[in-house]
N, C-alpha and C positions, 0 to 999 in steps of 0.2 A: 504502601502507606503514603499519604499526601505529604509533600514537603512542608516543613514548618515555615511560617512567614513572619517577618519582622517589619514594622513600619518605622522608617526614619525619614522625616520630612526633608532633611538636607544632609544626606550621607557625605562624609568627608574622609575619603580613604587616605591613609598614610602609606604611600606606595601601593602595595596590593593588600593592605590590611584595613579592616574596619573594626572599630571598637563599639560594642553595643552595651549600653548601661540603662539604668532606670527601670521603668516598667517592662520594656521589651526584654531586657536581660532577665528580669524576674520571670517572665512568661517562658523563656527558654529553659531556665533552671527547673521550673515547675514541670515543664514538658520533658525533662531529662534529656536535653540536647547533649550529644556526646561528641567527643573529638572525632573528626572524620566525617561527621554528618553534614549533609547538604542543607543549606538554609537559604531561602529567598529573602532579599531585602527590597522593600518596596518604598517608593517615595510618595505614592498616592497620586502621581501625575504621569503615570505611564512608564517611569523608569524602573527597571528590574535588575538587581545585581544578584547573580547566582554565586553563592559563597560556600566555603567549607570551613567548619569549626576547627580551629587549631588550639584554642585554650578556653577553659571555663573556670573563672575565678569567683570570688565572693561578690565582687562589685561589678564585674563586666565579663562579657563574652567577646573573645577576639576571633574574627573570621578572616579567611583569605578570599579575595575576589577572584573568581574563576572566569566569569563572563559578565558583561554588561550589555543590556539590550533595551530597546524602547518599544512599547506595545501601543499600537494605534487604538483610539477609541472605537468601540463597536456597539451596535445595538441602538435602540431608540432612546431618546431622552424622556424620562418619566419623572414628573414632578408630583410628589405626594404632599398634599396639604391636609394634615391630620389634626383634627380638633383635640384640644387638651382634654385628657381623661385622667383617671387615677394613674399615678406614676408607674405601677407595675404593668398595667395594660398598655400605656403609651410607649414604654421602653420595649415591650415585646413587639409592638407594631413597628417601631423604628428598626429594631434588630432584623426582623424577618423581611421587612420590605427592602432593606439594603441588600440582604442576601438574594432576594428575588431580582433586583436590578434597578431600584429607584436611584436616580442620579441627583435629585434635589429634594430635600425634605423641609417642609415649612410647617411649624406648629401654628395652629389656628386658634384664636380666641373667639369662639362662637357664643351665642346667647346662653347656651346650656353647658358651656365648658366648665371643667374643673380647674379654676384658675390657680389652685395651689401647686399645679404641676409646672408652673411657668418659669422657674428659676433654677434650671438644672443643666445649663448649656455645656459645662465642662464634662459632665457625666454623659450627656447625649453624644458629644464628640467622641468620647472613648468607646461608647457602644457602637457607633458607626465605624470606627477604625477596626474594632474586633470583628464585626460582621463582614467588613470588606476583606479582611485577611482570611477569615473562615471560608468565604466563597470565591477566593482568588479574584477579587475585583482590583484591577490595577489603577483605577481612578477612584479616589475617595468621593463620596457624595457630599454635596454642599448641605450642611445642616444649619439652618438659619434661626434667628431669634423669632419669638412668637409675634405674629401679625394679626390684626383684627380681620374678621371675616370679610368686611367690606373692602379692605385693601387687597386681600388675596384675589378677589374677583378681577382685579386689574392686571394680574400677572399675565404677560403675553404667552400664548400657546396656540398651536394649530388645532389640537383636540382639547375640548373643555368639558369635563364630566363632573357631575355631582352624583355620587352613589347615594341613593335614597331608598328608604324602607317603604315608601308609598309613592305611587305615580311614576315609577321608573320604567323606562322602555328597554329595548335590547341594546347590548354594547356595540355590536358591529355597525349599526346605523349611525352611531354617535362618533365614529372614528373619522378623523381628517388628517392623520399623519402625526409626525413628531415635530416639536415636542408636545407631549400630552400631559395635561394638568388634571389631576383627579382629586376631589374633595371627599373626605370621610368625616361624618358627623360625630357629635358627642353621644354619651350614653343615653341621653334623653331624646336624641334625634334632632333633626333640623326643625326650626320653626317654619310656619307657612311663609312668613316674611322673608326668611333667608332663602327658601326655595324660589320664591317669586323674584327676589333680587338677583339670584344667580341666572335664572332664565332670561331676565332682561339684559344680562351681560353676555348672552350667547352660550350659556352652559346647557348641556343636555342632561336630563335626569335619567339615570340608569339603575335598574334593579339588579339584585344578586340572588334572585329566586324568591320562592314563596315563604321562606322562613326569615325570622328576625335574627340577624347576626350581631354579635357584640362588635364594638367599634374596632378592636384590634383584629378580630377575625375578618371583618369586612376589608380592612386595610391590606391584609395579606392576600386574601382571595382576589380582591379587586385589582391590585397591582400585578399579581401573577397573570390574571386573565388579560389585562391590558398589554403587558409585555409580550405574551404569546401571540395576541392578535396583530400586534405591530411588527 
């Protein structure tokens, strides 16, 4: 069984003890963490504390630090610029893309975006944390505030891809290394002006097959393929 993980941005041991409260304590109690069980404490920046539960109370869980280590970053930098869509679909794309390995997540305000999804940054951060813990990501992805499509085109990257439902070519020929920036369109698709504007900025149009995918599906499939190829 996989070790339970806890996210503490700034762990402050008291000797060899750590006190876990708030949401992370709640998750441990829901997960029925027991005295003697091993739990990993992550700070989201490569720090990992291997601990053992010594007490579970109503308001906090107390653990004993057994080992502390630092994990180096590994794998390519993948930046997902995801158009705002309905909240449930957007949050699914965020969760699964973080599990796949996205290192930076930029919500995009495109011409056909669902702008009602644009004020949920605290919830998005929490989803990113839970997805990172689930997939044993030792570095939390950067989850940014929504940006206009035109501004996202200026984000520096070696590989620049727009996943498009029409006119898209193969993925491999669009790759130029890491970091890789990929754009996922809204439910109504990209406009011709957006596709033309992206190409003028050096983006490659890439297709994901001969079927039309939902935005959240395209985000998961596209980032998984991109990480695999890189």
